[in-house]
Structure formats: structure tokens, C-alpha cells
DRENLOPA-686546 format. One line per 8 residues: their letters; for each residue x negated, y, z negated of C-alpha. Coordinates in nm, 4 decimals, always signed. Layout:
N
a	X/Y/Z  ...
***
This chain:
236
xxxxxxxx	-9.0332/+12.0369/+3.9324  -8.9773/+12.0900/+3.5628  -9.0422/+12.3565/+3.3035  -9.2329/+12.3157/+2.9779  -9.0688/+12.1129/+2.7032  -8.9115/+12.2690/+2.3954  -8.8805/+12.0889/+2.0628  -8.5599/+12.0434/+1.8640
xxxxxxxx	-8.4141/+11.7767/+1.6379  -8.0676/+11.6325/+1.5812  -7.9254/+11.4768/+1.2673  -7.8490/+11.1038/+1.2699  -7.7023/+10.9879/+0.9385  -7.9030/+11.2439/+0.7452  -8.2300/+11.1728/+0.9274  -8.3721/+11.4295/+1.1714
xxxxxxxx	-8.4602/+11.2714/+1.5072  -8.7009/+11.4746/+1.7240  -8.5460/+11.5974/+2.0487  -8.7603/+11.7094/+2.3412  -8.5773/+11.9222/+2.5956  -8.7062/+11.9668/+2.9481  -8.5467/+12.1559/+3.2365  -8.5488/+12.0097/+3.5879
xxxxxxxx	-8.4676/+12.1935/+3.9102  -8.2818/+11.8925/+4.0491  -8.0805/+11.8114/+3.7356  -7.7065/+11.8506/+3.7716  -7.6180/+11.7520/+3.4167  -7.7583/+11.6244/+3.0904  -7.9503/+11.2997/+3.0530  -8.0622/+11.1544/+2.7201
xxxxxxxx	-8.3277/+10.8838/+2.6685  -8.4607/+10.7337/+2.3461  -8.8342/+10.6654/+2.3241  -8.8715/+10.3861/+2.0703  -9.2515/+10.4127/+2.0599  -9.2406/+10.7497/+1.8868  -8.8801/+10.7585/+1.7610  -8.7901/+11.0652/+1.9660
xxxxxxxx	-8.5209/+11.1626/+2.2148  -8.5905/+11.3115/+2.5574  -8.3188/+11.5347/+2.7016  -8.3274/+11.6561/+3.0614  -8.1056/+11.9433/+3.1723  -8.0551/+12.1820/+3.4662  -8.3128/+12.4554/+3.5092  -8.0707/+12.7392/+3.4352
xxxxxxxx	-7.8444/+12.5662/+3.1812  -7.7761/+12.6790/+2.8253  -8.0236/+12.4987/+2.6009  -7.8174/+12.5313/+2.2838  -7.5209/+12.3733/+2.4591  -7.7456/+12.0899/+2.5749  -7.8687/+12.0275/+2.2218  -7.5106/+12.0378/+2.0928
xxxxxxxx	-7.4158/+11.7779/+2.3549  -7.7054/+11.5571/+2.2424  -7.5813/+11.5750/+1.8844  -7.2402/+11.4568/+2.0048  -7.4082/+11.1399/+2.1347  -7.4930/+11.0292/+1.7796  -7.3156/+10.6929/+1.8151  -7.5164/+10.6126/+2.1280
xxxxxxxx	-7.8400/+10.7169/+1.9569  -7.7646/+10.4883/+1.6604  -7.7223/+10.1995/+1.9006  -8.0520/+10.2756/+2.0749  -8.2366/+10.2929/+1.7433  -8.0824/+9.9640/+1.6297  -8.1901/+9.7883/+1.9500  -8.5439/+9.9226/+1.9446
xxxxxxxx	-8.8086/+9.6723/+1.8486  -8.9935/+9.7505/+1.5278  -9.3672/+9.8161/+1.5770  -9.5753/+9.4991/+1.5931  -9.8956/+9.6105/+1.4266  -10.2132/+9.4218/+1.5135  -10.3200/+9.3203/+1.1647  -10.4074/+8.9941/+0.9866
xxxxxxxx	-10.1140/+8.7565/+0.9590  -9.9132/+8.9236/+1.2366  -9.8233/+8.7619/+1.5681  -9.9614/+8.9035/+1.8915  -9.8365/+8.7897/+2.2344  -10.1043/+8.6941/+2.4844  -10.0051/+8.5671/+2.8288  -9.6556/+8.4960/+2.7015
xxxxxxxx	-9.7559/+8.2980/+2.3914  -9.7516/+8.4360/+2.0371  -10.0791/+8.3942/+1.8458  -10.1209/+8.4506/+1.4739  -10.4019/+8.6923/+1.3895  -10.6494/+8.5120/+1.1629  -10.9039/+8.7448/+1.0038  -11.2110/+8.6452/+0.8087
xxxxxxxx	-11.4953/+8.8938/+0.7777  -11.7811/+8.6497/+0.8621  -11.6176/+8.5577/+1.1963  -11.7367/+8.7265/+1.5189  -11.5987/+9.0750/+1.5655  -11.4896/+8.9980/+1.9207  -11.1475/+8.8271/+1.9132  -11.1349/+8.4621/+2.0131
xxxxxxxx	-10.8270/+8.2508/+2.0881  -10.8082/+7.8872/+1.9856  -10.5235/+7.6522/+1.8984  -10.2522/+7.9157/+1.9176  -10.4360/+8.1570/+1.6869  -10.6440/+8.4676/+1.7433  -10.9569/+8.4709/+1.5266  -11.1424/+8.7899/+1.4487
xxxxxxxx	-11.3998/+8.8994/+1.1919  -11.5736/+9.2192/+1.0922  -11.4247/+9.5018/+0.8821  -11.0548/+9.4475/+0.8167  -10.9747/+9.8154/+0.8686  -11.0819/+9.7999/+1.2336  -10.9090/+9.4718/+1.3234  -10.6179/+9.6408/+1.5050
xxxxxxxx	-10.8223/+9.8760/+1.7236  -11.0697/+9.6001/+1.8142  -10.7928/+9.3612/+1.9182  -10.6332/+9.6413/+2.1211  -10.9612/+9.7114/+2.3017  -11.0075/+9.3405/+2.3689  -10.6554/+9.3108/+2.5117  -10.7099/+9.6089/+2.7402
xxxxxxxx	-11.0444/+9.4736/+2.8599  -10.8871/+9.1356/+2.9314  -10.6013/+9.3064/+3.1145  -10.8351/+9.5047/+3.3387  -11.0467/+9.2000/+3.4202  -10.7548/+8.9678/+3.4973  -10.5521/+9.2260/+3.6880  -10.8537/+9.3251/+3.8975
xxxxxxxx	-10.9252/+8.9646/+3.9939  -10.5614/+8.8899/+4.0782  -10.5200/+9.2108/+4.2778  -10.8163/+9.1268/+4.4994  -10.6936/+8.7682/+4.5282  -10.3549/+8.8776/+4.6658  -10.5062/+9.1498/+4.8838  -10.7483/+8.9022/+5.0432
xxxxxxxx	-10.4557/+8.6923/+5.1644  -10.3479/+8.9766/+5.3921  -10.6927/+9.1165/+5.4662  -10.6129/+9.4307/+5.2679  -10.8568/+9.6699/+5.1025  -10.8045/+9.7847/+4.7439  -10.9735/+10.1145/+4.6599  -10.9619/+10.0686/+4.2822
xxxxxxxx	-10.7775/+9.8932/+4.0012  -10.7113/+10.0749/+3.6763  -10.4962/+10.0309/+3.3680  -10.2941/+10.2693/+3.1544  -10.0011/+10.2612/+2.9169  -9.7013/+10.4086/+3.1027  -9.3580/+10.3743/+2.9502  -9.1404/+10.3641/+3.2589
xxxxxxxx	-9.3292/+10.1409/+3.5040  -9.5511/+9.8320/+3.5078  -9.7576/+9.9268/+3.8084  -9.8077/+10.1819/+4.0833  -9.9863/+10.1972/+4.4170  -10.1041/+10.5102/+4.5958  -10.1295/+10.5516/+4.9709  -10.5108/+10.5522/+4.9477
xxxxxxxx	-10.5190/+10.2031/+4.7960  -10.5530/+10.2893/+4.4281  -10.3527/+10.0499/+4.2094  -10.2739/+10.1098/+3.8446  -10.1083/+9.8757/+3.5953  -9.9800/+9.8772/+3.2406  -10.2331/+9.6933/+3.0265  -9.9357/+9.5325/+2.8473
xxxxxxxx	-9.8928/+9.2933/+3.1384  -10.1595/+9.0779/+2.9689  -9.9046/+9.0166/+2.6929  -9.6509/+8.8737/+2.9401  -9.6504/+8.5224/+3.0914  -9.8945/+8.4801/+3.3822  -9.6172/+8.4281/+3.6393  -9.4572/+8.7577/+3.5343
xxxxxxxx	-9.7889/+8.9398/+3.5540  -9.8721/+8.7916/+3.8941  -9.5324/+8.8912/+4.0312  -9.6106/+9.2505/+3.9344  -9.9526/+9.2306/+4.0974  -9.7988/+9.0935/+4.4177  -9.5474/+9.3801/+4.4071  -9.8177/+9.6457/+4.4008
xxxxxxxx	-10.0312/+9.4736/+4.6643  -9.7241/+9.4509/+4.8896  -9.7102/+9.8311/+4.8717  -10.0409/+9.8388/+5.0589  -9.8363/+9.7044/+5.3513  -9.5156/+9.9020/+5.2951  -9.5043/+10.2171/+5.0806  -9.1322/+10.1806/+5.0180
xxxxxxxx	-8.8785/+9.9242/+4.8976  -8.7467/+9.8295/+5.2391  -8.6475/+9.4756/+5.3427  -8.9930/+9.4434/+5.4981  -9.1526/+9.5270/+5.1635  -8.9418/+9.2724/+4.9733  -9.0259/+9.0084/+5.2331  -9.3974/+9.0828/+5.1947
xxxxxxxx	-9.3678/+9.0696/+4.8154  -9.2042/+8.7266/+4.8227  -9.4535/+8.6010/+5.0827  -9.7532/+8.7100/+4.8774  -9.6124/+8.5628/+4.5590  -9.4925/+8.2444/+4.7225  -9.1617/+8.2512/+4.5354  -8.8666/+8.4723/+4.4462
xxxxxxxx	-8.9921/+8.7585/+4.2244  -8.6464/+8.8288/+4.0786  -8.6888/+8.6077/+3.7662  -9.0128/+8.7879/+3.6768  -8.8464/+9.1283/+3.7118  -8.5586/+9.0091/+3.4935  -8.8041/+8.8861/+3.2281  -8.9721/+9.2263/+3.2112
xxxxxxxx	-8.6374/+9.4016/+3.1733  -8.5402/+9.1725/+2.8852  -8.8724/+9.1920/+2.7033  -8.9922/+9.5458/+2.7794  -8.9155/+9.6771/+2.4302  -9.1020/+9.3896/+2.2662  -9.4139/+9.4449/+2.4785  -9.4117/+9.8176/+2.4127
xxxx	-9.3775/+9.7560/+2.0372  -9.7315/+9.6151/+2.0130  -9.9528/+9.8764/+1.8491  -10.2773/+9.9086/+1.6574
***
């Protein structure tokens, strides 16, 4: 359990960086995380700790924060002329108002028409729709191999995980998996479907994951770790 967040900021080379402090009953010390999507720091601390001391400690981590900021991918805005990854391949966004408003991919480019001001949001909606469609089909494909029932498939935009599976058969994915190569996406789908057999990460679960996928899932997991920041940098 945690308490409500409080808002602070720390100074990094003359620039204030937002700092969100949250208390956790199970925390035994301080933990700092940088959220590159919004340029803010998240600090967890013990429930009954001194908040000012925690903020002072965060300020002392300025060198670490600089490193995190430097390694964070710059936002990849979905606008004409920019590159957008789709199934692991970068496509240049080609906009011309007379073209159809629904994005279309051809020859390594993504073509889209309509008002220029709404190009980004429309591409984002199209990517999310594609993600839901593809992930739904692949989830049922893997589940059918084991005779498993999937209650529902949904998408979201979590920061810390690529998928989740509840005990009642509801599976949820990050829509950003549609940006990754198909083999990486399918490894994640197989992972969540394997949880319908084993709601843990036991040897039996890992065996089921590999069996469903038909290969070692480790390379796909490694790819997601290496490219997570780049996928999360895509924004409208």
C-alpha cells in the first residue's frame, strides 16, 4: 500500500526537474526512477520517513539523474517527414492533404492525407487499432494450441510492462508492441498466454512459454530491454 503523492522539484544544472514522492509501507529505503516520457523523477520512500531528507537525498543523486536524462530518447513526434517504427521497420511519414485520411503503408513509407494538424493523432489511433487487432488474433492463435479460453484482450500504454494476464483470463498489452518486430511481439503474446496455464514464473511456466512460441524467448526479451526507451518515445 502507498500514500498519496506529493510534488517537489530538484535542481539539475539550473533546470528544475519535477520530483514525485510517494510513501510505501514496504519500503526500507529510498528508490529513484526517471520517467523519460514526462521528464519527471519518481521517488519512493518508507511510510514514516522524513520527506525533506528524502528530497535532499534525491538532490544528491544529481550525477545519476544527468546520466538518465542523457540516455533518454528524445520524443519521436508523429508528424510529416518523421520516421515511425511499424513492426520493427522505420517508415517515413508522407503527408499530402488529398491522400486518404486513414494511414496506408507502401514501399517503406506511411502515407496519410487530411488536415496536417491532425496527422499525429490519426496515426496514433491507427497504430492502436492495428495493435488491438493483431494482438487479439495472435492471442487466440496461441491459446487455441493449448485449448485455452481467453476472456478478453485489451491494450493500454503502461510504462513498466508489455503485457499482463489476470486469473480470470483477461489479457492486456502495451499497444507499442505493434512498433516492435513481429517475433518480439509474438514472444510477448506467448508469454501472457502461458500465464493462463501457470500464474507464476516457475520452470513449468517458462517451459510452456517456450513450447507455445516454438523457440527460446530470451532474444525477444533482450530486444525489448534494449529498445524500450525508443518505443516509449513515440508520441503524437
